[in-house]
C-alpha positions, 0 to 999 in steps of 0.5 A: 351482791355484785360486789360480794361476787367480785370479791369471791372470784378475786384472788387477792395477791396479798393473801397468796403472797402471805400463804406462800410465805413470801418475805416482804423485806427488800420491797421498800422504795429506795428513792431520793425524794418524795413529792406528796400532794393532797388530792381529791379522789378518785385517783386513776392508775396513771395519775402521775403521767397524765395531767388529770387530776394533777396540775400540769406543773406537777407533771412537768416537774416529774418529767424534769426528773425523768420519773418514768424512766428513772423512778429512783429519783422521786416517788410522787404520792397523793394523800386524800383530804382529811376532815381534820387536817384539811382546809377548804381551798388549800392543799397540803404539799410535802417534799422529802429529800434524802440528805447527803451522806449518812442519814436517819430521816429524810429532810422535810418541807411542808406547805399548805397552798391554795389549789391554784398554786400546787403546780407552781409549787411543785415546779419550784420544789423540783425544778426551780428552787430559786422561786421557793421564796414565793411560797414562804407564806404557805410554809408550815412548821411540821418537822416535828410531825410524823406522817403515816401513809397507808396505801388504799389505792384500789385502782392500782390493785384491789388488795390495797383498798380491801385491806388498806382502808380498814387499817387506815380507819383503825390508825386514824381513829385510835392513833391519829386522833390523839391530842399532842401525839405529833402523828398524822395518818393519811390515805395514800396512793400506791407506793408499791408492794401491794402483795403485802397489803395492808402496807404503809410508809412511815415518814420522815424515816422512810420505813415501809411495813406490810401485812399489818395486823391490829395487834402490831400497831402499838409497837409500830407507832410507839416503839415500845416493846420487842422490836423483833416482833416487827420482823415479819412486817418490815419491808425495809428502809428506803434509804438503802438499796435492795440487798442492803435493806435485807441486811439492815433488818438484821442489824435493827433486830440486834441493836434495837430501837436505838438503831432508828436514831443512827445516821446510816448509809449502805453500799453493795461491795460485790454481787452476782449481777447475772443470777442474783444469787448473792451480794456482799453488803456494807452498812456504815453508821454514826451514833447520836453521840458521834461514835462511828461503826460499820457492818459487813454482810453476805446475802444469799438465796435461801429458797424460792416461793410462788407469788402473785404480783396482782390481784384478779380472777386468773392472775398467774403465779411467778417464782421469785427468790428469797434471801437470807443474811448468811454472814453478818459482822460488826467491823472493828474500829480500826477496820472502819477507819481503814475503809472510810 
């Protein structure tokens, strides 16, 4: 009864955001690395700053990268143990790194290490790469495995547990349990965007989705059907900065599923740094057969919506800008050569 009363009084930020028409695009974490560690719950809000429940080596590694002051360097995530994937006394550790230049997927290293070795491995991955050889016996061949991480971190925002856990259960039971699917589904700690709960990140691609509904999961998982149906659920690709994420969605919708295999990079050519009213964006790409190309676009403010950044009984609403791609053109090959 107490739990029901709490939910009745709580205004979930994700429900407010959706009701007011906030577009989720541009909310993906644009980071160079992910450090993902299998960790028993509960997960406190400040778990990456305090040395509990994380081993001291993990906190030291994150401090080395200035995680607190420069979060674009790395995104640490916890994943909950799984009855099928986990082994008692050992923990999964995944490290994803953005390759140099154009890319389509993050490069993955995977380990299954004894609990006592987690801190030392984190230091080796982030700060002391010359010591990675000490962990070769724990390295896992899992580059062929796609990892779906669903945020259920209720200690950060209750919307993530309220809406994230049912989505996780459906994905885990109906997709993650299929034999030979090369797909694992994990419960994850917070990775931003709880106003778009339920939300997930798809690795190694680094694509983010939010407000997911059961009827869209087949399309998201199997990539068969009309890609345009993913438009309202897509938060963006973490390989690009904010304004470029907005442009990349439009390109993906035009090109279709093949776009996922293109090597890509993006840059902001010019922007309104004071009022953030517009930006000029360029996205370069290389196809799997070696063809090169580029798009150039203008992103402009299209309106304003009121949203809630946190769930709660009396959380204030804030006005935020909404953007649209007002101009998008694929550059001619000669133009690509001139700018490359």
